Every structure is written in structure tokens, then in C-alpha cells.
DRENDO-1510 file (C-alpha; in Angstrom, 1 decimal, always signed):
<recs>
REC; n; res; u; v; w
REC; 1; UNK; +105.9; +65.6; +158.7 .
REC; 2; UNK; +107.2; +68.5; +158.3 .
REC; 3; UNK; +105.9; +71.3; +155.7 .
REC; 4; UNK; +107.0; +71.7; +152.5 .
REC; 5; UNK; +108.5; +75.5; +153.7 .
REC; 6; UNK; +109.9; +73.9; +156.4 .
REC; 7; UNK; +111.1; +71.6; +154.2 .
REC; 8; UNK; +113.2; +73.8; +151.4 .
REC; 9; UNK; +114.5; +76.2; +154.7 .
REC; 10; UNK; +116.7; +73.1; +155.9 .
REC; 11; UNK; +117.6; +71.7; +152.7 .
REC; 12; UNK; +118.7; +75.7; +151.5 .
REC; 13; UNK; +120.2; +76.0; +154.8 .
REC; 14; UNK; +122.9; +72.2; +154.7 .
REC; 15; UNK; +124.3; +74.6; +151.1 .
REC; 16; UNK; +126.9; +76.6; +150.2 .
REC; 17; UNK; +128.2; +77.3; +146.7 .
REC; 18; UNK; +130.1; +75.9; +145.3 .
REC; 19; UNK; +134.2; +76.7; +144.1 .
REC; 20; UNK; +134.1; +79.5; +141.2 .
REC; 21; UNK; +136.3; +79.4; +138.1 .
REC; 22; UNK; +137.0; +82.2; +135.6 .
REC; 23; UNK; +134.9; +81.5; +131.7 .
REC; 24; UNK; +135.4; +83.5; +128.9 .
REC; 25; UNK; +132.9; +85.7; +127.8 .
REC; 26; UNK; +130.3; +84.3; +125.8 .
REC; 27; UNK; +130.5; +81.0; +127.9 .
REC; 28; UNK; +129.9; +82.8; +131.2 .
REC; 29; UNK; +126.4; +83.2; +129.9 .
REC; 30; UNK; +123.5; +82.2; +132.3 .
REC; 31; UNK; +126.3; +81.7; +134.9 .
REC; 32; UNK; +126.1; +83.4; +138.4 .
REC; 33; UNK; +128.8; +86.0; +138.8 .
REC; 34; UNK; +131.7; +85.0; +141.5 .
REC; 35; UNK; +133.3; +88.8; +141.7 .
REC; 36; UNK; +131.7; +92.0; +140.5 .
REC; 37; UNK; +132.8; +93.5; +137.4 .
REC; 38; UNK; +134.0; +96.6; +137.3 .
REC; 39; UNK; +134.5; +98.9; +134.6 .
REC; 40; UNK; +138.6; +99.0; +132.9 .
REC; 41; UNK; +137.0; +101.4; +130.7 .
REC; 42; UNK; +134.8; +104.2; +130.4 .
REC; 43; UNK; +131.7; +104.1; +127.9 .
REC; 44; UNK; +131.6; +105.9; +125.6 .
REC; 45; UNK; +135.9; +105.6; +125.9 .
REC; 46; UNK; +135.4; +110.0; +124.3 .
REC; 47; UNK; +133.2; +112.2; +123.6 .
REC; 48; UNK; +131.1; +110.6; +120.3 .
REC; 49; UNK; +128.6; +112.0; +117.8 .
REC; 50; UNK; +125.8; +110.1; +118.3 .
REC; 51; UNK; +124.2; +110.8; +114.9 .
REC; 52; UNK; +125.9; +111.5; +111.4 .
REC; 53; UNK; +126.5; +114.9; +110.9 .
REC; 54; UNK; +128.9; +117.5; +111.3 .
REC; 55; UNK; +131.3; +118.5; +113.6 .
REC; 56; UNK; +130.4; +122.3; +114.8 .
REC; 57; UNK; +130.5; +125.1; +117.3 .
REC; 58; UNK; +127.3; +125.8; +118.7 .
REC; 59; UNK; +127.9; +129.8; +118.0 .
REC; 60; UNK; +128.6; +128.9; +114.1 .
REC; 61; UNK; +125.6; +127.6; +113.5 .
REC; 62; UNK; +123.2; +130.3; +112.7 .
REC; 63; UNK; +120.6; +129.4; +110.2 .
REC; 64; UNK; +122.2; +130.2; +106.7 .
REC; 65; UNK; +126.0; +130.4; +107.7 .
REC; 66; UNK; +128.4; +128.4; +105.8 .
REC; 67; UNK; +130.6; +126.7; +107.6 .
REC; 68; UNK; +134.3; +126.0; +105.9 .
REC; 69; UNK; +134.8; +121.8; +105.5 .
REC; 70; UNK; +138.0; +121.0; +106.8 .
REC; 71; UNK; +138.0; +116.8; +107.1 .
REC; 72; UNK; +136.1; +113.9; +108.3 .
REC; 73; UNK; +136.3; +111.4; +111.0 .
REC; 74; UNK; +135.0; +108.2; +110.4 .
REC; 75; UNK; +134.3; +105.8; +113.4 .
REC; 76; UNK; +137.5; +105.0; +115.0 .
REC; 77; UNK; +139.7; +107.2; +113.1 .
REC; 78; UNK; +139.5; +110.5; +115.1 .
REC; 79; UNK; +140.4; +114.2; +113.0 .
REC; 80; UNK; +144.0; +114.8; +114.4 .
REC; 81; UNK; +144.2; +118.5; +114.1 .
REC; 82; UNK; +141.6; +121.6; +115.9 .
REC; 83; UNK; +138.5; +123.3; +114.6 .
REC; 84; UNK; +138.9; +126.5; +114.6 .
REC; 85; UNK; +135.9; +129.5; +114.2 .
REC; 86; UNK; +133.7; +129.0; +111.3 .
REC; 87; UNK; +135.0; +125.4; +110.7 .
REC; 88; UNK; +133.4; +122.4; +110.4 .
REC; 89; UNK; +134.5; +118.6; +110.5 .
REC; 90; UNK; +132.5; +115.7; +108.3 .
REC; 91; UNK; +131.6; +112.6; +111.0 .
REC; 92; UNK; +129.4; +109.6; +111.6 .
REC; 93; UNK; +127.3; +107.8; +114.8 .
REC; 94; UNK; +130.6; +106.9; +116.9 .
REC; 95; UNK; +133.1; +109.3; +115.5 .
REC; 96; UNK; +135.0; +111.0; +118.0 .
REC; 97; UNK; +134.4; +114.4; +118.2 .
REC; 98; UNK; +137.4; +116.6; +117.6 .
REC; 99; UNK; +139.0; +119.0; +119.8 .
REC; 100; UNK; +137.2; +122.4; +119.3 .
REC; 101; UNK; +133.9; +121.5; +118.2 .
REC; 102; UNK; +130.5; +121.8; +120.9 .
REC; 103; UNK; +128.2; +120.0; +118.8 .
REC; 104; UNK; +126.8; +118.4; +116.4 .
REC; 105; UNK; +124.9; +119.2; +113.4 .
REC; 106; UNK; +122.7; +116.6; +111.7 .
REC; 107; UNK; +123.3; +116.2; +108.0 .
REC; 108; UNK; +119.6; +116.5; +107.4 .
REC; 109; UNK; +119.8; +120.0; +108.6 .
REC; 110; UNK; +122.6; +120.8; +106.6 .
REC; 111; UNK; +123.3; +121.6; +103.1 .
REC; 112; UNK; +126.6; +120.7; +101.4 .
REC; 113; UNK; +128.5; +122.1; +98.2 .
REC; 114; UNK; +131.9; +123.6; +97.0 .
REC; 115; UNK; +131.5; +126.4; +98.9 .
REC; 116; UNK; +131.0; +124.2; +102.1 .
REC; 117; UNK; +128.3; +123.3; +104.4 .
REC; 118; UNK; +125.0; +125.9; +105.0 .
REC; 119; UNK; +123.7; +125.8; +108.8 .
REC; 120; UNK; +119.5; +125.0; +107.6 .
REC; 121; UNK; +119.1; +124.5; +111.7 .
REC; 122; UNK; +121.2; +126.5; +113.9 .
REC; 123; UNK; +121.4; +123.8; +117.4 .
REC; 124; UNK; +122.0; +124.2; +120.6 .
REC; 125; UNK; +125.2; +123.3; +122.9 .
REC; 126; UNK; +126.5; +119.8; +123.2 .
REC; 127; UNK; +123.5; +118.2; +120.8 .
REC; 128; UNK; +124.1; +115.1; +120.2 .
REC; 129; UNK; +126.9; +114.7; +121.8 .
REC; 130; UNK; +127.3; +111.2; +124.3 .
REC; 131; UNK; +129.7; +112.8; +127.0 .
REC; 132; UNK; +132.9; +110.4; +128.1 .
REC; 133; UNK; +131.8; +107.7; +130.5 .
REC; 134; UNK; +128.0; +108.9; +130.1 .
REC; 135; UNK; +127.0; +104.8; +130.5 .
REC; 136; UNK; +130.0; +104.2; +132.8 .
REC; 137; UNK; +133.9; +105.3; +133.9 .
REC; 138; UNK; +137.0; +103.0; +135.0 .
REC; 139; UNK; +135.9; +102.0; +138.2 .
REC; 140; UNK; +132.4; +102.0; +138.0 .
REC; 141; UNK; +130.5; +97.8; +139.7 .
REC; 142; UNK; +129.0; +97.6; +136.0 .
REC; 143; UNK; +127.2; +94.1; +137.0 .
REC; 144; UNK; +126.9; +92.4; +140.5 .
REC; 145; UNK; +128.2; +89.3; +142.1 .
REC; 146; UNK; +125.5; +86.7; +142.5 .
REC; 147; UNK; +123.6; +87.7; +139.4 .
REC; 148; UNK; +123.0; +84.9; +136.9 .
REC; 149; UNK; +124.6; +87.1; +133.5 .
REC; 150; UNK; +122.2; +87.6; +131.0 .
REC; 151; UNK; +122.6; +87.9; +127.9 .
REC; 152; UNK; +122.5; +91.9; +128.2 .
REC; 153; UNK; +124.9; +91.0; +130.8 .
REC; 154; UNK; +127.6; +89.6; +128.3 .
REC; 155; UNK; +127.5; +92.7; +126.1 .
REC; 156; UNK; +128.1; +94.8; +129.4 .
REC; 157; UNK; +130.8; +93.0; +130.6 .
REC; 158; UNK; +132.3; +92.9; +126.8 .
REC; 159; UNK; +131.8; +96.4; +126.7 .
REC; 160; UNK; +133.7; +97.4; +129.9 .
REC; 161; UNK; +136.8; +95.4; +128.8 .
REC; 162; UNK; +136.6; +91.8; +130.0 .
REC; 163; UNK; +137.6; +89.0; +127.9 .
REC; 164; UNK; +137.0; +86.9; +130.8 .
REC; 165; UNK; +134.5; +86.3; +133.9 .
REC; 166; UNK; +135.1; +84.9; +137.6 .
REC; 167; UNK; +132.3; +82.5; +137.8 .
REC; 168; UNK; +130.5; +80.0; +140.1 .
REC; 169; UNK; +131.1; +76.0; +137.9 .
REC; 170; UNK; +127.8; +74.3; +137.7 .
REC; 171; UNK; +127.2; +72.4; +140.8 .
REC; 172; UNK; +127.9; +68.9; +140.2 .
REC; 173; UNK; +124.4; +66.4; +140.7 .
REC; 174; UNK; +125.3; +62.9; +141.3 .
REC; 175; UNK; +122.1; +60.4; +140.5 .
REC; 176; UNK; +121.8; +57.4; +142.0 .
REC; 177; UNK; +118.6; +55.7; +141.0 .
REC; 178; UNK; +117.6; +52.2; +143.2 .
REC; 179; UNK; +115.0; +49.2; +142.8 .
REC; 180; UNK; +115.5; +45.4; +141.2 .
REC; 181; UNK; +112.8; +46.7; +138.7 .
REC; 182; UNK; +114.4; +49.2; +137.2 .
REC; 183; UNK; +116.3; +49.0; +133.8 .
REC; 184; UNK; +117.7; +51.0; +131.4 .
REC; 185; UNK; +115.6; +52.6; +128.8 .
REC; 186; UNK; +116.7; +50.0; +125.9 .
REC; 187; UNK; +117.7; +47.2; +127.6 .
REC; 188; UNK; +115.0; +44.1; +127.6 .
REC; 189; UNK; +112.7; +44.0; +130.6 .
REC; 190; UNK; +112.1; +41.1; +132.5 .
REC; 191; UNK; +108.6; +40.0; +134.1 .
REC; 192; UNK; +108.2; +42.1; +137.1 .
REC; 193; UNK; +110.5; +44.7; +135.8 .
REC; 194; UNK; +110.1; +48.5; +134.3 .
REC; 195; UNK; +112.2; +51.3; +132.0 .
REC; 196; UNK; +114.1; +53.6; +134.3 .
REC; 197; UNK; +112.8; +57.2; +133.7 .
REC; 198; UNK; +114.3; +58.8; +136.3 .
REC; 199; UNK; +117.4; +58.6; +135.6 .
REC; 200; UNK; +117.3; +60.7; +132.3 .
REC; 201; UNK; +114.6; +62.8; +133.1 .
REC; 202; UNK; +116.3; +64.2; +136.0 .
REC; 203; UNK; +119.1; +64.6; +134.3 .
REC; 204; UNK; +117.8; +66.7; +132.0 .
REC; 205; UNK; +116.1; +68.6; +134.9 .
REC; 206; UNK; +119.5; +69.4; +136.4 .
REC; 207; UNK; +120.8; +70.7; +133.1 .
REC; 208; UNK; +118.6; +72.2; +132.2 .
REC; 209; UNK; +118.6; +73.7; +135.9 .
REC; 210; UNK; +122.1; +75.6; +135.7 .
REC; 211; UNK; +124.3; +71.9; +136.9 .
REC; 212; UNK; +125.8; +68.9; +135.6 .
REC; 213; UNK; +124.4; +65.5; +135.9 .
REC; 214; UNK; +126.3; +62.4; +136.7 .
REC; 215; UNK; +124.6; +59.5; +136.5 .
REC; 216; UNK; +125.7; +56.4; +138.4 .
REC; 217; UNK; +125.1; +52.8; +138.0 .
REC; 218; UNK; +121.5; +51.4; +139.0 .
REC; 219; UNK; +122.2; +50.4; +143.3 .
REC; 220; UNK; +119.9; +47.2; +143.3 .
REC; 221; UNK; +117.6; +46.6; +146.0 .
REC; 222; UNK; +120.8; +45.9; +148.7 .
REC; 223; UNK; +122.4; +47.8; +150.8 .
REC; 224; UNK; +125.9; +47.4; +149.6 .
REC; 225; UNK; +124.8; +48.2; +146.1 .
REC; 226; UNK; +123.5; +51.9; +147.7 .
REC; 227; UNK; +126.8; +52.1; +149.8 .
REC; 228; UNK; +128.9; +51.8; +147.0 .
REC; 229; UNK; +126.9; +53.9; +145.0 .
REC; 230; UNK; +126.7; +56.7; +147.6 .
REC; 231; UNK; +130.7; +56.0; +147.6 .
REC; 232; UNK; +130.7; +56.7; +143.9 .
REC; 233; UNK; +129.0; +60.0; +144.6 .
REC; 234; UNK; +132.5; +61.5; +145.9 .
REC; 235; UNK; +133.6; +64.4; +144.3 .
REC; 236; UNK; +130.2; +65.3; +143.4 .
REC; 237; UNK; +128.1; +68.7; +144.8 .
REC; 238; UNK; +124.7; +66.8; +146.0 .
REC; 239; UNK; +123.7; +63.3; +145.8 .
REC; 240; UNK; +120.5; +62.6; +144.5 .
REC; 241; UNK; +117.9; +59.4; +145.1 .
REC; 242; UNK; +115.3; +57.9; +143.8 .
REC; 243; UNK; +113.1; +55.0; +145.2 .
REC; 244; UNK; +114.0; +53.5; +148.1 .
REC; 245; UNK; +112.9; +56.0; +150.4 .
REC; 246; UNK; +109.4; +54.7; +152.1 .
REC; 247; UNK; +108.7; +52.3; +154.9 .
REC; 248; UNK; +109.2; +49.1; +153.1 .
REC; 249; UNK; +111.3; +45.8; +153.4 .
REC; 250; UNK; +113.6; +46.5; +150.5 .
REC; 251; UNK; +113.9; +50.3; +150.8 .
REC; 252; UNK; +117.2; +50.8; +151.6 .
REC; 253; UNK; +118.4; +53.7; +150.4 .
REC; 254; UNK; +118.9; +55.3; +154.5 .
REC; 255; UNK; +120.6; +51.9; +155.1 .
REC; 256; UNK; +123.2; +52.6; +152.4 .
REC; 257; UNK; +123.9; +55.5; +153.5 .
REC; 258; UNK; +124.5; +54.7; +156.5 .
REC; 259; UNK; +127.2; +52.8; +155.9 .
REC; 260; UNK; +129.2; +56.5; +155.1 .
REC; 261; UNK; +128.2; +58.0; +158.0 .
REC; 262; UNK; +124.7; +59.4; +157.0 .
REC; 263; UNK; +122.8; +62.1; +159.3 .
REC; 264; UNK; +119.5; +62.5; +158.5 .
REC; 265; UNK; +117.9; +66.1; +158.7 .
REC; 266; UNK; +114.7; +65.1; +157.5 .
REC; 267; UNK; +112.4; +62.4; +156.5 .
REC; 268; UNK; +108.6; +62.6; +155.5 .
REC; 269; UNK; +106.8; +66.2; +154.1 .
REC; 270; UNK; +103.6; +67.1; +154.8 .
REC; 271; UNK; +103.0; +66.9; +150.7 .
REC; 272; UNK; +101.1; +65.4; +148.1 .
REC; 273; UNK; +103.1; +64.0; +145.5 .
REC; 274; UNK; +106.2; +63.3; +147.0 .
REC; 275; UNK; +105.8; +62.6; +150.6 .
REC; 276; UNK; +108.7; +59.8; +151.3 .
REC; 277; UNK; +111.4; +62.4; +151.0 .
REC; 278; UNK; +114.9; +62.4; +152.7 .
REC; 279; UNK; +117.2; +64.8; +153.3 .
REC; 280; UNK; +121.4; +64.9; +155.2 .
REC; 281; UNK; +124.4; +65.1; +154.9 .
REC; 282; UNK; +127.0; +62.0; +154.6 .
REC; 283; UNK; +130.6; +63.5; +155.3 .
REC; 284; UNK; +129.7; +66.6; +154.0 .
REC; 285; UNK; +128.5; +66.1; +151.0 .
REC; 286; UNK; +124.2; +66.6; +150.6 .
REC; 287; UNK; +121.9; +63.7; +149.9 .
REC; 288; UNK; +118.3; +64.2; +148.7 .
REC; 289; UNK; +116.6; +61.3; +148.4 .
REC; 290; UNK; +113.3; +61.5; +145.8 .
REC; 291; UNK; +110.3; +59.2; +146.0 .
REC; 292; UNK; +110.9; +56.2; +143.2 .
REC; 293; UNK; +107.4; +57.3; +141.7 .
REC; 294; UNK; +108.2; +59.6; +138.7 .
REC; 295; UNK; +105.6; +61.9; +138.9 .
REC; 296; UNK; +106.3; +62.3; +142.7 .
REC; 297; UNK; +110.2; +62.8; +141.6 .
REC; 298; UNK; +109.8; +65.5; +139.3 .
REC; 299; UNK; +107.4; +67.2; +141.3 .
REC; 300; UNK; +110.1; +66.9; +144.3 .
REC; 301; UNK; +112.5; +67.8; +142.3 .
REC; 302; UNK; +111.1; +71.1; +141.1 .
REC; 303; UNK; +109.9; +72.1; +144.1 .
REC; 304; UNK; +113.8; +71.1; +146.4 .
REC; 305; UNK; +116.1; +70.7; +143.6 .
REC; 306; UNK; +116.1; +73.6; +141.5 .
REC; 307; UNK; +116.4; +75.2; +144.3 .
REC; 308; UNK; +118.9; +73.5; +145.6 .
REC; 309; UNK; +121.0; +73.4; +142.1 .
REC; 310; UNK; +120.7; +77.5; +142.2 .
REC; 311; UNK; +122.0; +78.1; +145.7 .
REC; 312; UNK; +125.0; +75.5; +144.9 .
REC; 313; UNK; +125.4; +77.8; +141.9 .
REC; 314; UNK; +125.5; +80.8; +143.9 .
REC; 315; UNK; +122.1; +81.9; +143.9 .
REC; 316; UNK; +120.5; +83.0; +147.3 .
REC; 317; UNK; +117.8; +81.0; +148.7 .
REC; 318; UNK; +114.6; +81.0; +147.2 .
REC; 319; UNK; +111.1; +79.4; +146.8 .
REC; 320; UNK; +109.6; +79.1; +143.5 .
REC; 321; UNK; +108.0; +81.7; +141.7 .
REC; 322; UNK; +104.3; +81.6; +141.5 .
REC; 323; UNK; +101.1; +83.1; +139.7 .
REC; 324; UNK; +97.6; +83.3; +140.2 .
REC; 325; UNK; +95.4; +81.8; +137.7 .
REC; 326; UNK; +91.0; +80.8; +137.3 .
REC; 327; UNK; +90.3; +77.2; +137.5 .
REC; 328; UNK; +89.0; +75.2; +134.2 .
REC; 329; UNK; +87.1; +73.0; +135.9 .
REC; 330; UNK; +85.9; +72.6; +139.9 .
REC; 331; UNK; +88.6; +71.0; +143.0 .
REC; 332; UNK; +87.5; +69.0; +145.6 .
REC; 333; UNK; +88.2; +70.5; +149.4 .
REC; 334; UNK; +92.0; +69.5; +150.6 .
REC; 335; UNK; +93.5; +67.7; +153.0 .
REC; 336; UNK; +96.0; +67.9; +155.3 .
REC; 337; UNK; +98.3; +68.0; +152.8 .
REC; 338; UNK; +100.1; +70.0; +150.3 .
REC; 339; UNK; +99.2; +69.5; +147.5 .
REC; 340; UNK; +100.6; +69.8; +143.8 .
REC; 341; UNK; +97.8; +69.3; +141.3 .
REC; 342; UNK; +99.1; +68.8; +137.6 .
REC; 343; UNK; +97.3; +71.1; +135.7 .
REC; 344; UNK; +97.1; +72.0; +131.4 .
REC; 345; UNK; +97.6; +75.8; +131.2 .
REC; 346; UNK; +95.8; +78.4; +128.4 .
REC; 347; UNK; +95.5; +82.0; +128.3 .
REC; 348; UNK; +92.2; +82.5; +127.5 .
REC; 349; UNK; +91.1; +86.6; +127.6 .
REC; 350; UNK; +91.8; +88.4; +131.5 .
REC; 351; UNK; +94.9; +85.5; +132.3 .
REC; 352; UNK; +95.7; +81.9; +132.3 .
REC; 353; UNK; +93.3; +79.1; +133.1 .
REC; 354; UNK; +94.5; +76.5; +134.7 .
REC; 355; UNK; +92.6; +73.0; +134.5 .
REC; 356; UNK; +93.5; +70.0; +136.7 .
REC; 357; UNK; +94.1; +67.1; +135.0 .
REC; 358; UNK; +91.8; +63.9; +135.3 .
REC; 359; UNK; +94.7; +61.6; +136.4 .
REC; 360; UNK; +96.5; +62.4; +139.5 .
REC; 361; UNK; +98.1; +59.1; +140.0 .
REC; 362; UNK; +101.9; +59.6; +140.8 .
REC; 363; UNK; +102.8; +56.7; +138.0 .
REC; 364; UNK; +101.4; +58.3; +135.0 .
REC; 365; UNK; +104.2; +60.2; +132.8 .
REC; 366; UNK; +101.8; +60.8; +130.2 .
REC; 367; UNK; +99.4; +63.1; +131.7 .
REC; 368; UNK; +102.5; +64.5; +133.6 .
REC; 369; UNK; +104.0; +65.1; +129.6 .
REC; 370; UNK; +100.4; +67.1; +129.2 .
REC; 371; UNK; +101.4; +68.4; +132.1 .
REC; 372; UNK; +101.6; +72.8; +131.7 .
REC; 373; UNK; +101.6; +74.0; +135.5 .
REC; 374; UNK; +101.2; +72.8; +139.1 .
REC; 375; UNK; +98.8; +73.8; +140.9 .
REC; 376; UNK; +99.4; +74.8; +144.6 .
REC; 377; UNK; +97.0; +73.5; +147.2 .
REC; 378; UNK; +98.1; +74.8; +151.2 .
REC; 379; UNK; +96.5; +72.3; +153.5 .
REC; 380; UNK; +92.7; +71.8; +154.2 .
REC; 381; UNK; +91.9; +74.4; +151.4 .
REC; 382; UNK; +88.3; +74.9; +150.6 .
REC; 383; UNK; +86.3; +73.4; +147.5 .
REC; 384; UNK; +86.8; +75.7; +144.6 .
REC; 385; UNK; +84.3; +76.1; +141.3 .
REC; 386; UNK; +85.5; +76.8; +138.3 .
REC; 387; UNK; +86.7; +80.6; +138.0 .
REC; 388; UNK; +88.5; +80.8; +141.1 .
REC; 389; UNK; +91.9; +81.9; +141.3 .
REC; 390; UNK; +94.5; +79.7; +142.6 .
REC; 391; UNK; +98.6; +79.7; +142.9 .
REC; 392; UNK; +100.4; +77.8; +139.8 .
REC; 393; UNK; +103.6; +76.4; +139.3 .
REC; 394; UNK; +104.4; +77.1; +135.7 .
REC; 395; UNK; +106.3; +74.2; +134.3 .
REC; 396; UNK; +108.0; +75.6; +131.8 .
REC; 397; UNK; +112.0; +75.6; +131.9 .
REC; 398; UNK; +112.4; +71.4; +132.3 .
</recs>
């Protein structure tokens, strides 16, 4: 068995980003940028006012001076003339600074009358002026490639003059659930059968992590059915299977994959839950075989599939981000496997408190739904008491 870290590194090493596509600016939110965004416009595009008030020459603004009002320039309507000595133009936030002006007298420090505009407080040179290109200039790189685009990034790209962005498309994740016992939710469940929770759960997981889930028909427990499901996954960017990954007589995933030339990278990880994890390739198609137990499938998806989707979607490989929390209950010593313990999470005082759920069975979905974090315990970790600090992986996305 290999470690969790080694398994993650080997999975990520076998993945390459998918192709890029052009998307409208708003639709590109949460995608990963494939090409850097270079500014087509300067921001601001000209010297503009940062305040409502009057465009002035700083040298004319001795306190008590009265300036002659020669026009106004609302935002979007620049003043066409040139200001001379002793003159002023009414302007507003975002107005282009008129030719001849070098400062802004804010309206709170001025008094307008029929005689003109009286200066009540002198202004300094360049006061309240936003200079052309102060934020960025034409040709500047405003967003680097490889960045997941936030709402703020979309705003920057729009200001830089881009209606479209080149982003990596959503990775297509084919999901193949296997087993004679599983049935679609809502179908009659025969004796010995069970409703298939993995398919919908993993599809929702994939979509929440930026992928596009492709649900394949259930593959029954025979080699040909698994092989047919594998063939149906052609065109996807990664195939995820559930079930059939252990060592029983009906665990036929590897045999079915072998009909298409499956090249196994590894099988079995020193972790709990999720030991019988499979990874390999079928003619260039990465295959991640998850356990059939739904809790194990979910934990493995959290530790491996989420990162795989990110790499396929153009992000650099990275491990899940762990946080620190205090234990809400004691925990016994761990054995030789890395353990991921489902836990509740609450914020009480100086930091979060993670309390292990009483049941840790890999088939208990209700307890999984109640969990808000996974407590990570390294192999051979010693027993802990309530209040001790542990590493947790919050389950706040999916």
C-alpha cells in the first residue's frame, strides 16, 4: 500500500489540463484563465476627477478668491475648451479634467453665486485627480494565466476592455457505478438490492468542484458490462468508477478495464476509509476507481478527485488545505493507516472545535451528511484528549 501523499502525487502526475475555450466575460467566472489578460484600455482612460466639485488651477485658489465659471463637464461629456487664469469648470466624480486645470476644488470647500465660485479653502497641485493609467495602462498584464477567476477579476477584465476570455473548459468526468445490487433512486429495490447513492452524490460533487459530470448506465457485475461502460466514457477527461475495486470474486473493474488495455499505476492506499483505490490509464484516459461504500467514495473524492478536477481545469497540483481545530472529545491511538474521521464542527471562543461522530462506518450516509469536517490522523498518531489540537479538512464546498 502507498501513502495518501504518494497516491495524490501519482494521480496528478498523470493528468494534463484540458483544452481552452472562449467564454463571455460573465460566464468565465470561476473558470481558470488559459491566457493572460492584457489591458486594451488604460484605467482611468484620462485624467479624471475623484470628487464632485470644480476644476481649477491650484495657483488660483487662494482662500477667498472668486473664480469665473465658464461651463460644466458631467462624466462622459468632457469640456471642449481650455481653462485660463481665474476660471473654473463644474465637474463631477469621473469627469475628465479640462485642459488647463491641475486640481479639483471639492464642492464642500466652495460657494457658488451669480458672481462666480468662491474658494473657501486653497487646494494643492493635483489634489483629487486620478491620473490616466494610474490603475493600469494599455499593454499591462492585469490577470495572469492559471488563475481561477473571481468576481473581482471579471470586473478588472471588463475595465481592461475584454468582452471574452480564454479559459480552460470544464473537465468532463464520466461516472460509472458498478454492481448487481445497485438500483437507480426511485426504482423498486429487489431483495438484496440497494438504492444507488454514489452516482448522484458524485455528480453533484463533480459539478460543485468545477467539472461537468457525465453519468453512465450502471455496469452490472460482469466483465463485459464494465468494458462497455469504459468504452462509453470515451470523450471524457477522466473516468471515475465506484465499486468493484476490492478483491472479491465480483470485483471486476480491473478485468473490465483490461479489455481496453488498462495500465495500472497503483491499487490500495494506506488510508481509512478508502483503502481499495485504483488509478491508471486506458489509452490515455485517466481512470480513478473509488470504493463502492458511499462514505469511502466521498472521502476519496474529497482527497483525490477534487484535486484531479482542478489540475484538469488548469490549476497547479495541490493538496487539500488543512486547518487547525481543538478536539471536542478524546480519540484513541491510530494504527498504520492514515485516518479521516468524520466530525461535527463548531466555533466556540478561540477557534473551531471538531468532535468525532460516534459512528464511522463507511456505509452510514446520514452520519456523513451531518459531518462538517474530516479529522486527519497520521499513521500511528497517539491517543488524544479533548482540547488537543488536530488537523481538519472542512467540508464546506460539497
